[in-house]
C-alpha angles and dihedrals in degrees: 000000000000122000090246091053092046092055098037115114113261125218126243090239128103135235128215112199115200111216106161104097125122101216095212095166090069094056133170091035094040114058137167094265094041109028125180096270090064094051131081107252119165094004146017093281126070120256088252092054091048090051092049092049090052091050091050089059088067107021133050114252092247088056097053114093128185120204115198137146130269094258092058103034097098094048091046091051091048091052093048091047088060088060100038129344091220092061092071088076089059096066118108122190126213110220088217133002112269106163126254104305097060089040091055091049089051088058093044090055088070096038099052091052089065103026118012091178094053127134111225135203118206113205129183113228098212102067130098114234129180133184098053093193090058089049091052092050094048094048091052090049089051092050090053091053093045089054086060091057100265127137100227129209131180119233126199118211106257104241095179140001101282119182095189096067136071117236137220122208112216127216134183120346116262098181136345106310092358126105139179116258115242098179147335120236123199123224104311133208117258096265092051092046090054090052091050093052094044092053093058088215100101134080128194109253107244094197092237120117143169135209144151116255099240094054093045095051090047089054091050090052091050100043107022109039094169091058090043091057091051090047093052094047100034094115091058102046126067107254099232098050093045096043094053090059095052120109117264098237139141128231089243095056097033102044120352100059090054100050125096103195101069136140134194123209113211105234116242091187132078114260139185128162092212087225098162145004093271088064090052089051092048094052098040124094112261133217124229090279094052094256121143103213128188127172131357100344133156111194122186120186091343127144138183095003137133105229112180127169126184095162123045134319116333115199120189127182128190097347125154130186094354137138114221116175120174129187129171093272108021141035129202121202121176141135114266091245091058099055093112088069092067088090087059089056090052090049092053092047090050090051089053091051092241118173087212088087094052109044149359121242086266115056123188119224130182090255096045131287146289130217123202105226099177139345139181141153107324098358143068130182121207137179108218123198120194123193118238110278093009129123138190124236122280099255149149138210126221097201110032144053123210137210118201125201118185111223100169135015128359130297140197110213113193111198121178091338097313120110121218122191110216132186132188115316093015122116144191138195123232110202122220107272094016119135111236146163133192119212136177108219094175138084095242129068116275120223126187137171112231121198113195122195130180145085096286124032107169124127094249090071090086124114109190122205100173130011130174090203096062096246093140111086121214113249089251090062099045124101 
């Protein structure tokens, strides 16, 4: 953060940052357990971290809230801890995904307890934004309109007919750079998008919006009675059981498209939702042949391609206008004009039950990480890394046995209530059905090789009995 930003006066408003998306259109790099907002794109910080830093230019740290889901909460907290230790207390986890409107209400639950008259900005965490000063100015202009009772959106000047964005039709000016909203339009076909752009009356919908709490809750009560009932009774009902029954609905569909008093701020910052690989190509630096190259790539007679490797050498010969993305366990190859079909690939893989949609070969956990080295019928080999002082849950498996070999550091292996201290080159067997826990008692990282064997080896064959990371739900919150 720049010195000017650090010393600039902050508003008394709040920000809710939405960080629960899956980012399937950027597969195979973006996956369910590590979606695009948690990855560094366009810099050395993740999109989430970039979003939080922008919010901190305008809002106090204690007024910045991040809503994510339970699968991502530990990674989100780790990324926020790298910015400011205090921010880890600002992370809220959805028990299940329920679109943007319930997620916003989850954030408002914390905000109204401290400031029921607050104005609130809602910011997606998976967009690329440039010109921070323009962002600051626009947010402050939006807060001023929200204080007058407007629901405020942010519109980006439509530079071309884009079928992947929603649109906002502007009306009469309300203030410098601020207009009334005449209508929202969902993602149009190409002919309609061309008409929107030619008219000069439409903005791209950035997905960011602003409101004051009282007006927003009143709109929920008017237009979404089921959510209003949950909101009224939220102190009496366990969060998980109530949240799972809420409608899966966005703020746009549930609230914004039904309101009459709305304003749109014309964005004075650069914006892109990074919705597909063509967007990544467009924003990346290019070589003299128009190629955007990332990673260990050898390109011969190639032009105007995105060539990205995150897993070994990628060699390309004679390619033009292509997207080639390689990870350690999957490769995507498609023409640039076919990138919207990546979501179809993900849909097919989901239908096949493929783990390639869910996770990379390396998966981060609150205690460290594991990497799948090899697997086949009846066996799987992992490298497990455990942070100093960390420990896994006390657990058992119904369908597999395990063999642990320490390759670095020291380990405490608890098996059926007995603790065993292991050092490098020592090993232990975990029988099928045995309760066990792995801990790192040392000050250096622990690494082990784990060999699993049995008829079923997936991650859902875990029964937890004790967990320092809160991954065991009370009976009242199960179901």
